[in-house]
mmJSON file of the N, C-alpha and C atoms, coordinates in Angstrom:
{"data_MODEL":{"atom_site":{
"group_PDB":["ATOM","ATOM","ATOM","ATOM","ATOM","ATOM","ATOM","ATOM","ATOM","ATOM","ATOM","ATOM","ATOM","ATOM","ATOM","ATOM","ATOM","ATOM","ATOM","ATOM","ATOM","ATOM","ATOM","ATOM","ATOM","ATOM","ATOM","ATOM","ATOM","ATOM","ATOM","ATOM","ATOM","ATOM","ATOM","ATOM","ATOM","ATOM","ATOM","ATOM","ATOM","ATOM","ATOM","ATOM","ATOM","ATOM","ATOM","ATOM","ATOM","ATOM","ATOM","ATOM","ATOM","ATOM","ATOM","ATOM","ATOM","ATOM","ATOM","ATOM","ATOM","ATOM","ATOM","ATOM","ATOM","ATOM","ATOM","ATOM","ATOM","ATOM","ATOM","ATOM","ATOM","ATOM","ATOM","ATOM","ATOM","ATOM","ATOM","ATOM","ATOM","ATOM","ATOM","ATOM","ATOM","ATOM","ATOM","ATOM","ATOM","ATOM","ATOM","ATOM","ATOM","ATOM","ATOM","ATOM","ATOM","ATOM","ATOM","ATOM","ATOM","ATOM","ATOM","ATOM","ATOM","ATOM","ATOM","ATOM","ATOM","ATOM","ATOM","ATOM","ATOM","ATOM","ATOM","ATOM","ATOM","ATOM","ATOM","ATOM","ATOM","ATOM","ATOM","ATOM","ATOM","ATOM","ATOM","ATOM","ATOM","ATOM","ATOM","ATOM","ATOM","ATOM","ATOM","ATOM","ATOM","ATOM","ATOM","ATOM","ATOM","ATOM","ATOM","ATOM","ATOM","ATOM","ATOM","ATOM","ATOM","ATOM","ATOM","ATOM","ATOM","ATOM","ATOM","ATOM","ATOM","ATOM","ATOM","ATOM","ATOM","ATOM","ATOM","ATOM","ATOM","ATOM","ATOM","ATOM","ATOM","ATOM","ATOM","ATOM","ATOM","ATOM","ATOM","ATOM","ATOM","ATOM","ATOM","ATOM","ATOM","ATOM","ATOM"],
"id":[1,2,3,4,5,6,7,8,9,10,11,12,13,14,15,16,17,18,19,20,21,22,23,24,25,26,27,28,29,30,31,32,33,34,35,36,37,38,39,40,41,42,43,44,45,46,47,48,49,50,51,52,53,54,55,56,57,58,59,60,61,62,63,64,65,66,67,68,69,70,71,72,73,74,75,76,77,78,79,80,81,82,83,84,85,86,87,88,89,90,91,92,93,94,95,96,97,98,99,100,101,102,103,104,105,106,107,108,109,110,111,112,113,114,115,116,117,118,119,120,121,122,123,124,125,126,127,128,129,130,131,132,133,134,135,136,137,138,139,140,141,142,143,144,145,146,147,148,149,150,151,152,153,154,155,156,157,158,159,160,161,162,163,164,165,166,167,168,169,170,171,172,173,174,175,176,177,178,179,180,181,182,183],
"type_symbol":["N","C","C","N","C","C","N","C","C","N","C","C","N","C","C","N","C","C","N","C","C","N","C","C","N","C","C","N","C","C","N","C","C","N","C","C","N","C","C","N","C","C","N","C","C","N","C","C","N","C","C","N","C","C","N","C","C","N","C","C","N","C","C","N","C","C","N","C","C","N","C","C","N","C","C","N","C","C","N","C","C","N","C","C","N","C","C","N","C","C","N","C","C","N","C","C","N","C","C","N","C","C","N","C","C","N","C","C","N","C","C","N","C","C","N","C","C","N","C","C","N","C","C","N","C","C","N","C","C","N","C","C","N","C","C","N","C","C","N","C","C","N","C","C","N","C","C","N","C","C","N","C","C","N","C","C","N","C","C","N","C","C","N","C","C","N","C","C","N","C","C","N","C","C","N","C","C","N","C","C","N","C","C"],
"label_atom_id":["N","CA","C","N","CA","C","N","CA","C","N","CA","C","N","CA","C","N","CA","C","N","CA","C","N","CA","C","N","CA","C","N","CA","C","N","CA","C","N","CA","C","N","CA","C","N","CA","C","N","CA","C","N","CA","C","N","CA","C","N","CA","C","N","CA","C","N","CA","C","N","CA","C","N","CA","C","N","CA","C","N","CA","C","N","CA","C","N","CA","C","N","CA","C","N","CA","C","N","CA","C","N","CA","C","N","CA","C","N","CA","C","N","CA","C","N","CA","C","N","CA","C","N","CA","C","N","CA","C","N","CA","C","N","CA","C","N","CA","C","N","CA","C","N","CA","C","N","CA","C","N","CA","C","N","CA","C","N","CA","C","N","CA","C","N","CA","C","N","CA","C","N","CA","C","N","CA","C","N","CA","C","N","CA","C","N","CA","C","N","CA","C","N","CA","C","N","CA","C","N","CA","C","N","CA","C","N","CA","C","N","CA","C"],
"label_alt_id":[null,null,null,null,null,null,null,null,null,null,null,null,null,null,null,null,null,null,null,null,null,null,null,null,null,null,null,null,null,null,null,null,null,null,null,null,null,null,null,null,null,null,null,null,null,null,null,null,null,null,null,null,null,null,null,null,null,null,null,null,null,null,null,null,null,null,null,null,null,null,null,null,null,null,null,null,null,null,null,null,null,null,null,null,null,null,null,null,null,null,null,null,null,null,null,null,null,null,null,null,null,null,null,null,null,null,null,null,null,null,null,null,null,null,null,null,null,null,null,null,null,null,null,null,null,null,null,null,null,null,null,null,null,null,null,null,null,null,null,null,null,null,null,null,null,null,null,null,null,null,null,null,null,null,null,null,null,null,null,null,null,null,null,null,null,null,null,null,null,null,null,null,null,null,null,null,null,null,null,null,null,null,null],
"label_comp_id":["UNK","UNK","UNK","UNK","UNK","UNK","UNK","UNK","UNK","UNK","UNK","UNK","UNK","UNK","UNK","UNK","UNK","UNK","UNK","UNK","UNK","UNK","UNK","UNK","UNK","UNK","UNK","UNK","UNK","UNK","UNK","UNK","UNK","UNK","UNK","UNK","UNK","UNK","UNK","UNK","UNK","UNK","UNK","UNK","UNK","UNK","UNK","UNK","UNK","UNK","UNK","UNK","UNK","UNK","UNK","UNK","UNK","UNK","UNK","UNK","UNK","UNK","UNK","UNK","UNK","UNK","UNK","UNK","UNK","UNK","UNK","UNK","UNK","UNK","UNK","UNK","UNK","UNK","UNK","UNK","UNK","UNK","UNK","UNK","UNK","UNK","UNK","UNK","UNK","UNK","UNK","UNK","UNK","UNK","UNK","UNK","UNK","UNK","UNK","UNK","UNK","UNK","UNK","UNK","UNK","UNK","UNK","UNK","UNK","UNK","UNK","UNK","UNK","UNK","UNK","UNK","UNK","UNK","UNK","UNK","UNK","UNK","UNK","UNK","UNK","UNK","UNK","UNK","UNK","UNK","UNK","UNK","UNK","UNK","UNK","UNK","UNK","UNK","UNK","UNK","UNK","UNK","UNK","UNK","UNK","UNK","UNK","UNK","UNK","UNK","UNK","UNK","UNK","UNK","UNK","UNK","UNK","UNK","UNK","UNK","UNK","UNK","UNK","UNK","UNK","UNK","UNK","UNK","UNK","UNK","UNK","UNK","UNK","UNK","UNK","UNK","UNK","UNK","UNK","UNK","UNK","UNK","UNK"],
"label_asym_id":["A","A","A","A","A","A","A","A","A","A","A","A","A","A","A","A","A","A","A","A","A","A","A","A","A","A","A","A","A","A","A","A","A","A","A","A","A","A","A","A","A","A","A","A","A","A","A","A","A","A","A","A","A","A","A","A","A","A","A","A","A","A","A","A","A","A","A","A","A","A","A","A","A","A","A","A","A","A","A","A","A","A","A","A","A","A","A","A","A","A","A","A","A","A","A","A","A","A","A","A","A","A","A","A","A","A","A","A","A","A","A","A","A","A","A","A","A","A","A","A","A","A","A","A","A","A","A","A","A","A","A","A","A","A","A","A","A","A","A","A","A","A","A","A","A","A","A","A","A","A","A","A","A","A","A","A","A","A","A","A","A","A","A","A","A","A","A","A","A","A","A","A","A","A","A","A","A","A","A","A","A","A","A"],
"label_entity_id":["1","1","1","1","1","1","1","1","1","1","1","1","1","1","1","1","1","1","1","1","1","1","1","1","1","1","1","1","1","1","1","1","1","1","1","1","1","1","1","1","1","1","1","1","1","1","1","1","1","1","1","1","1","1","1","1","1","1","1","1","1","1","1","1","1","1","1","1","1","1","1","1","1","1","1","1","1","1","1","1","1","1","1","1","1","1","1","1","1","1","1","1","1","1","1","1","1","1","1","1","1","1","1","1","1","1","1","1","1","1","1","1","1","1","1","1","1","1","1","1","1","1","1","1","1","1","1","1","1","1","1","1","1","1","1","1","1","1","1","1","1","1","1","1","1","1","1","1","1","1","1","1","1","1","1","1","1","1","1","1","1","1","1","1","1","1","1","1","1","1","1","1","1","1","1","1","1","1","1","1","1","1","1"],
"label_seq_id":[1,1,1,2,2,2,3,3,3,4,4,4,5,5,5,6,6,6,7,7,7,8,8,8,9,9,9,10,10,10,11,11,11,12,12,12,13,13,13,14,14,14,15,15,15,16,16,16,17,17,17,18,18,18,19,19,19,20,20,20,21,21,21,22,22,22,23,23,23,24,24,24,25,25,25,26,26,26,27,27,27,28,28,28,29,29,29,30,30,30,31,31,31,32,32,32,33,33,33,34,34,34,35,35,35,36,36,36,37,37,37,38,38,38,39,39,39,40,40,40,41,41,41,42,42,42,43,43,43,44,44,44,45,45,45,46,46,46,47,47,47,48,48,48,49,49,49,50,50,50,51,51,51,52,52,52,53,53,53,54,54,54,55,55,55,56,56,56,57,57,57,58,58,58,59,59,59,60,60,60,61,61,61],
"pdbx_PDB_ins_code":[null,null,null,null,null,null,null,null,null,null,null,null,null,null,null,null,null,null,null,null,null,null,null,null,null,null,null,null,null,null,null,null,null,null,null,null,null,null,null,null,null,null,null,null,null,null,null,null,null,null,null,null,null,null,null,null,null,null,null,null,null,null,null,null,null,null,null,null,null,null,null,null,null,null,null,null,null,null,null,null,null,null,null,null,null,null,null,null,null,null,null,null,null,null,null,null,null,null,null,null,null,null,null,null,null,null,null,null,null,null,null,null,null,null,null,null,null,null,null,null,null,null,null,null,null,null,null,null,null,null,null,null,null,null,null,null,null,null,null,null,null,null,null,null,null,null,null,null,null,null,null,null,null,null,null,null,null,null,null,null,null,null,null,null,null,null,null,null,null,null,null,null,null,null,null,null,null,null,null,null,null,null,null],
"Cartn_x":[0.829,0.0,0.87,1.955,2.868,3.447,3.802,4.358,3.338,2.076,1.019,0.899,0.972,0.906,2.124,3.303,4.514,4.375,3.856,3.669,2.696,1.628,0.658,1.302,2.072,2.789,3.77,4.476,5.407,4.674,3.537,2.712,2.325,1.844,1.455,2.652,3.806,5.019,5.418,5.469,5.875,4.848,3.587,2.533,2.623,2.883,3.031,4.206,5.326,6.501,6.183,5.501,5.175,4.333,3.305,2.452,3.165,4.058,4.775,5.83,6.537,7.629,7.16,6.221,5.785,4.282,3.765,2.308,1.801,2.531,2.038,2.1,3.112,3.204,2.101,1.806,0.747,-0.609,-0.794,-2.039,-2.22,-1.133,-1.264,-1.541,-1.042,-1.301,-2.722,-3.235,-4.566,-5.504,-6.02,-6.844,-8.073,-8.51,-9.711,-9.514,-8.28,-8.045,-7.442,-7.653,-7.054,-7.564,-8.71,-9.268,-8.675,-7.935,-7.335,-6.054,-5.858,-4.681,-3.422,-2.272,-0.996,-0.704,-1.03,-0.765,-1.573,-2.785,-3.604,-3.017,-2.537,-1.896,-0.632,0.158,1.398,1.099,0.107,-0.273,-0.753,-1.6,-2.082,-0.939,-0.023,1.138,2.003,2.231,3.029,2.34,1.036,0.281,0.397,0.201,0.325,1.749,2.742,4.132,4.426,3.998,4.225,3.459,2.21,1.41,2.07,2.548,3.241,4.501,5.284,6.505,6.181,5.152,4.765,4.333,3.561,3.132,4.339,5.257,6.463,7.274,7.452,8.252,7.672,6.376,5.774,5.681,5.492,5.409,6.798,7.825,9.182,9.771,9.283,9.839,9.009],
"Cartn_y":[-1.199,0.0,1.258,1.186,2.328,2.672,1.639,1.869,2.51,2.145,2.74,4.237,4.604,6.02,6.765,6.143,6.755,6.934,5.921,6.008,7.125,7.254,8.317,9.685,9.819,11.067,11.386,10.38,10.569,10.966,10.35,10.719,12.196,12.64,14.043,14.969,14.579,15.378,15.515,14.411,14.439,15.196,14.934,15.638,17.137,17.5,18.918,19.564,18.858,19.395,19.657,18.714,18.884,20.126,20.317,21.487,22.777,22.721,23.922,24.348,23.409,23.73,23.891,23.06,23.05,23.284,24.394,24.574,24.642,25.275,25.389,24.044,23.234,21.906,20.98,21.059,20.225,20.632,21.926,22.378,21.799,21.749,21.209,19.712,19.011,17.575,17.306,18.168,17.965,19.066,18.911,19.945,20.324,19.46,19.739,20.887,21.147,22.199,23.457,23.61,24.734,26.097,26.146,27.416,27.9,27.051,27.417,28.217,29.292,30.148,29.429,29.815,29.225,29.456,30.625,30.916,30.002,29.665,28.75,27.343,26.915,25.6,25.551,26.618,26.669,26.613,27.375,27.373,25.994,25.393,24.042,23.041,23.165,22.279,22.422,23.648,23.867,23.29,23.441,22.892,21.37,20.713,19.254,18.806,19.551,19.206,19.268,20.327,20.473,19.41,19.163,18.131,16.764,16.449,15.178,15.069,16.14,16.137,15.921,16.605,16.468,15.036,14.439,13.051,12.128,12.266,11.429,11.652,12.902,13.236,12.601,12.762,12.25,10.723,10.106,8.647,8.04,8.648,8.107,8.317,9.287,9.556,8.947],
"Cartn_z":[0.0,0.0,0.0,0.745,0.832,-0.541,-1.303,-2.635,-3.565,-3.408,-4.218,-3.932,-2.683,-2.313,-2.847,-2.767,-3.317,-4.829,-5.508,-6.956,-7.32,-6.56,-6.818,-6.609,-5.563,-5.324,-6.442,-6.917,-8.023,-9.297,-9.539,-10.692,-10.628,-9.471,-9.33,-9.521,-9.008,-9.143,-10.614,-11.329,-12.743,-13.579,-13.334,-14.061,-13.814,-12.589,-12.249,-12.951,-13.028,-13.718,-15.185,-15.828,-17.248,-17.49,-16.677,-16.862,-16.474,-15.502,-15.08,-16.099,-16.696,-17.606,-19.051,-19.483,-20.879,-21.034,-20.539,-20.628,-22.069,-22.957,-24.337,-25.073,-24.812,-25.444,-24.929,-23.644,-23.09,-23.678,-23.919,-24.528,-25.92,-26.696,-28.049,-28.025,-27.015,-26.892,-26.421,-25.626,-25.044,-25.536,-26.723,-27.364,-26.535,-25.682,-24.893,-23.91,-23.518,-22.527,-23.158,-24.449,-25.176,-24.697,-24.104,-23.653,-22.331,-21.659,-20.374,-20.622,-19.87,-20.026,-19.538,-20.135,-19.731,-18.248,-17.752,-16.344,-15.426,-15.838,-15.039,-15.072,-16.238,-16.33,-15.484,-15.546,-14.769,-13.27,-12.843,-11.426,-10.99,-11.802,-11.485,-11.458,-12.407,-12.439,-11.205,-10.792,-9.576,-8.343,-8.281,-7.143,-7.109,-8.266,-8.322,-8.008,-8.486,-8.228,-6.726,-6.08,-4.634,-3.863,-4.251,-3.589,-3.717,-4.915,-5.122,-4.294,-4.221,-3.41,-1.936,-1.448,-0.041,0.259,-0.642,-0.451,-0.378,-1.32,-1.324,-0.054,0.338,1.516,2.781,2.992,4.219,4.242,3.094,3.067,3.261,2.713,2.828,4.221,4.989,6.339,7.428],
"occupancy":[1.0,1.0,1.0,1.0,1.0,1.0,1.0,1.0,1.0,1.0,1.0,1.0,1.0,1.0,1.0,1.0,1.0,1.0,1.0,1.0,1.0,1.0,1.0,1.0,1.0,1.0,1.0,1.0,1.0,1.0,1.0,1.0,1.0,1.0,1.0,1.0,1.0,1.0,1.0,1.0,1.0,1.0,1.0,1.0,1.0,1.0,1.0,1.0,1.0,1.0,1.0,1.0,1.0,1.0,1.0,1.0,1.0,1.0,1.0,1.0,1.0,1.0,1.0,1.0,1.0,1.0,1.0,1.0,1.0,1.0,1.0,1.0,1.0,1.0,1.0,1.0,1.0,1.0,1.0,1.0,1.0,1.0,1.0,1.0,1.0,1.0,1.0,1.0,1.0,1.0,1.0,1.0,1.0,1.0,1.0,1.0,1.0,1.0,1.0,1.0,1.0,1.0,1.0,1.0,1.0,1.0,1.0,1.0,1.0,1.0,1.0,1.0,1.0,1.0,1.0,1.0,1.0,1.0,1.0,1.0,1.0,1.0,1.0,1.0,1.0,1.0,1.0,1.0,1.0,1.0,1.0,1.0,1.0,1.0,1.0,1.0,1.0,1.0,1.0,1.0,1.0,1.0,1.0,1.0,1.0,1.0,1.0,1.0,1.0,1.0,1.0,1.0,1.0,1.0,1.0,1.0,1.0,1.0,1.0,1.0,1.0,1.0,1.0,1.0,1.0,1.0,1.0,1.0,1.0,1.0,1.0,1.0,1.0,1.0,1.0,1.0,1.0,1.0,1.0,1.0,1.0,1.0,1.0],
"B_iso_or_equiv":[0.0,0.0,0.0,0.0,0.0,0.0,0.0,0.0,0.0,0.0,0.0,0.0,0.0,0.0,0.0,0.0,0.0,0.0,0.0,0.0,0.0,0.0,0.0,0.0,0.0,0.0,0.0,0.0,0.0,0.0,0.0,0.0,0.0,0.0,0.0,0.0,0.0,0.0,0.0,0.0,0.0,0.0,0.0,0.0,0.0,0.0,0.0,0.0,0.0,0.0,0.0,0.0,0.0,0.0,0.0,0.0,0.0,0.0,0.0,0.0,0.0,0.0,0.0,0.0,0.0,0.0,0.0,0.0,0.0,0.0,0.0,0.0,0.0,0.0,0.0,0.0,0.0,0.0,0.0,0.0,0.0,0.0,0.0,0.0,0.0,0.0,0.0,0.0,0.0,0.0,0.0,0.0,0.0,0.0,0.0,0.0,0.0,0.0,0.0,0.0,0.0,0.0,0.0,0.0,0.0,0.0,0.0,0.0,0.0,0.0,0.0,0.0,0.0,0.0,0.0,0.0,0.0,0.0,0.0,0.0,0.0,0.0,0.0,0.0,0.0,0.0,0.0,0.0,0.0,0.0,0.0,0.0,0.0,0.0,0.0,0.0,0.0,0.0,0.0,0.0,0.0,0.0,0.0,0.0,0.0,0.0,0.0,0.0,0.0,0.0,0.0,0.0,0.0,0.0,0.0,0.0,0.0,0.0,0.0,0.0,0.0,0.0,0.0,0.0,0.0,0.0,0.0,0.0,0.0,0.0,0.0,0.0,0.0,0.0,0.0,0.0,0.0,0.0,0.0,0.0,0.0,0.0,0.0],
"pdbx_formal_charge":[null,null,null,null,null,null,null,null,null,null,null,null,null,null,null,null,null,null,null,null,null,null,null,null,null,null,null,null,null,null,null,null,null,null,null,null,null,null,null,null,null,null,null,null,null,null,null,null,null,null,null,null,null,null,null,null,null,null,null,null,null,null,null,null,null,null,null,null,null,null,null,null,null,null,null,null,null,null,null,null,null,null,null,null,null,null,null,null,null,null,null,null,null,null,null,null,null,null,null,null,null,null,null,null,null,null,null,null,null,null,null,null,null,null,null,null,null,null,null,null,null,null,null,null,null,null,null,null,null,null,null,null,null,null,null,null,null,null,null,null,null,null,null,null,null,null,null,null,null,null,null,null,null,null,null,null,null,null,null,null,null,null,null,null,null,null,null,null,null,null,null,null,null,null,null,null,null,null,null,null,null,null,null],
"auth_seq_id":[1,1,1,2,2,2,3,3,3,4,4,4,5,5,5,6,6,6,7,7,7,8,8,8,9,9,9,10,10,10,11,11,11,12,12,12,13,13,13,14,14,14,15,15,15,16,16,16,17,17,17,18,18,18,19,19,19,20,20,20,21,21,21,22,22,22,23,23,23,24,24,24,25,25,25,26,26,26,27,27,27,28,28,28,29,29,29,30,30,30,31,31,31,32,32,32,33,33,33,34,34,34,35,35,35,36,36,36,37,37,37,38,38,38,39,39,39,40,40,40,41,41,41,42,42,42,43,43,43,44,44,44,45,45,45,46,46,46,47,47,47,48,48,48,49,49,49,50,50,50,51,51,51,52,52,52,53,53,53,54,54,54,55,55,55,56,56,56,57,57,57,58,58,58,59,59,59,60,60,60,61,61,61],
"auth_comp_id":["UNK","UNK","UNK","UNK","UNK","UNK","UNK","UNK","UNK","UNK","UNK","UNK","UNK","UNK","UNK","UNK","UNK","UNK","UNK","UNK","UNK","UNK","UNK","UNK","UNK","UNK","UNK","UNK","UNK","UNK","UNK","UNK","UNK","UNK","UNK","UNK","UNK","UNK","UNK","UNK","UNK","UNK","UNK","UNK","UNK","UNK","UNK","UNK","UNK","UNK","UNK","UNK","UNK","UNK","UNK","UNK","UNK","UNK","UNK","UNK","UNK","UNK","UNK","UNK","UNK","UNK","UNK","UNK","UNK","UNK","UNK","UNK","UNK","UNK","UNK","UNK","UNK","UNK","UNK","UNK","UNK","UNK","UNK","UNK","UNK","UNK","UNK","UNK","UNK","UNK","UNK","UNK","UNK","UNK","UNK","UNK","UNK","UNK","UNK","UNK","UNK","UNK","UNK","UNK","UNK","UNK","UNK","UNK","UNK","UNK","UNK","UNK","UNK","UNK","UNK","UNK","UNK","UNK","UNK","UNK","UNK","UNK","UNK","UNK","UNK","UNK","UNK","UNK","UNK","UNK","UNK","UNK","UNK","UNK","UNK","UNK","UNK","UNK","UNK","UNK","UNK","UNK","UNK","UNK","UNK","UNK","UNK","UNK","UNK","UNK","UNK","UNK","UNK","UNK","UNK","UNK","UNK","UNK","UNK","UNK","UNK","UNK","UNK","UNK","UNK","UNK","UNK","UNK","UNK","UNK","UNK","UNK","UNK","UNK","UNK","UNK","UNK","UNK","UNK","UNK","UNK","UNK","UNK"],
"auth_asym_id":["A","A","A","A","A","A","A","A","A","A","A","A","A","A","A","A","A","A","A","A","A","A","A","A","A","A","A","A","A","A","A","A","A","A","A","A","A","A","A","A","A","A","A","A","A","A","A","A","A","A","A","A","A","A","A","A","A","A","A","A","A","A","A","A","A","A","A","A","A","A","A","A","A","A","A","A","A","A","A","A","A","A","A","A","A","A","A","A","A","A","A","A","A","A","A","A","A","A","A","A","A","A","A","A","A","A","A","A","A","A","A","A","A","A","A","A","A","A","A","A","A","A","A","A","A","A","A","A","A","A","A","A","A","A","A","A","A","A","A","A","A","A","A","A","A","A","A","A","A","A","A","A","A","A","A","A","A","A","A","A","A","A","A","A","A","A","A","A","A","A","A","A","A","A","A","A","A","A","A","A","A","A","A"],
"auth_atom_id":["N","CA","C","N","CA","C","N","CA","C","N","CA","C","N","CA","C","N","CA","C","N","CA","C","N","CA","C","N","CA","C","N","CA","C","N","CA","C","N","CA","C","N","CA","C","N","CA","C","N","CA","C","N","CA","C","N","CA","C","N","CA","C","N","CA","C","N","CA","C","N","CA","C","N","CA","C","N","CA","C","N","CA","C","N","CA","C","N","CA","C","N","CA","C","N","CA","C","N","CA","C","N","CA","C","N","CA","C","N","CA","C","N","CA","C","N","CA","C","N","CA","C","N","CA","C","N","CA","C","N","CA","C","N","CA","C","N","CA","C","N","CA","C","N","CA","C","N","CA","C","N","CA","C","N","CA","C","N","CA","C","N","CA","C","N","CA","C","N","CA","C","N","CA","C","N","CA","C","N","CA","C","N","CA","C","N","CA","C","N","CA","C","N","CA","C","N","CA","C","N","CA","C","N","CA","C","N","CA","C","N","CA","C"],
"pdbx_PDB_model_num":[1,1,1,1,1,1,1,1,1,1,1,1,1,1,1,1,1,1,1,1,1,1,1,1,1,1,1,1,1,1,1,1,1,1,1,1,1,1,1,1,1,1,1,1,1,1,1,1,1,1,1,1,1,1,1,1,1,1,1,1,1,1,1,1,1,1,1,1,1,1,1,1,1,1,1,1,1,1,1,1,1,1,1,1,1,1,1,1,1,1,1,1,1,1,1,1,1,1,1,1,1,1,1,1,1,1,1,1,1,1,1,1,1,1,1,1,1,1,1,1,1,1,1,1,1,1,1,1,1,1,1,1,1,1,1,1,1,1,1,1,1,1,1,1,1,1,1,1,1,1,1,1,1,1,1,1,1,1,1,1,1,1,1,1,1,1,1,1,1,1,1,1,1,1,1,1,1,1,1,1,1,1,1]
}}}
């Protein structure tokens, strides 16, 4: 169960990095979210990245 939580945290971290670093590329890959502003994607990506890091940190300690 612990590994599943770590994997979920890692998923959120990686997903967050992608949206934070490459918001315009992610928009082109996911046409459904084309109406969302880059700043909103970046903010959401940063939130997911931090959430994923916190999950990994607390589960590993």
